Structures are given as C-alpha cells and as structure tokens.
N, C-alpha and C positions, 0 to 999 in steps of 0.2 A: 504494500500500500504506500503510495506516494502522497505527499502533501496535496498536490493538485488533484489526485484521484479522490482523496478523502473529502476535499471541499466540493468537488463535483457531485459526490454522493449526497452531501448535505444540501446542495442546491436542488438536486433531484427530489429530495425529501420535502423541500418547501413546495415544489410543484404538486406533489402528492397530497400534502396537507391542505393546500390552498389552491385548488384547480379552477375555481370559478372566476368569471369576469369581474364580479364585485370584490374579489380578493386582490386585485392588482396593487393597491397601496400597501397592503400587508406584505405581499411578496416582495415588492421593491424595498421595503424597510428591512426585511430579513436578508435579502440579497446584499444590501448595503452593509449590514453588520458582518456578513460572511466575507465580503470584500475587504473590509477594514481588518478583520482578524487575519485573513490570509496575508495581507500586506505586512502586518506586524510580524507574523511568523517568518515571512521571507526576509524581513529586515533583521531577523535574529532576536527579536523581542518576544520571547515565548510567554513572558508574564502578561504583556499587553494582549497578545493573541488569545491566550486562555481567558483573560478577564473579559474581553469582548464576547467570546463565545458563551461564557457563563452569565455575565451580567446583562448582556443585550440580547443575544440570540436565544439562548436557552430559556431565559425568563419570558421572552415574548412569543416563542414558537406556538404555544398552545393556549395563550391567553386570548380571550375574545375581545375584540375591539367593540366597545359599547356603541360606537357610531354605526357599526355594520348590522346591528340587530333591528 
C-alpha cells in the first residue's frame, strides 16, 4: 500500500458514503481535508497529516450536515 493508493481509497470511500447530487458540498469538504492531509504527509509532516485526518476528516465523514436535512 502506497500513500497515494491509501488516499485514493479514502476518496473512493467518500464517493460511496456521499453519492448523491445534494452531497456535493460535503464531498468537496472531505476531498479538501484529504488533500491537505496528503500534502502534509508528502511534506514529511506526519503529525499534521494525522491531525487533519483525525480532527477534520474522521470527525466529519459520518456527521450529518443539518442544512442537508
């Protein structure tokens, strides 16, 4: 498993979790968090990468946006 492959799988998971047209804003927010985490890992900042994954991505992936209900 490479870093690129791992993040590709996470992006695929976002598409599975939020496939609808109304989910575009949520998908983009999650994709942005993944891009920031990947950039941090590529820059050698493992702490920042992990923090983004835990504090931003993981905390938001299954939370319902009250605006979407």
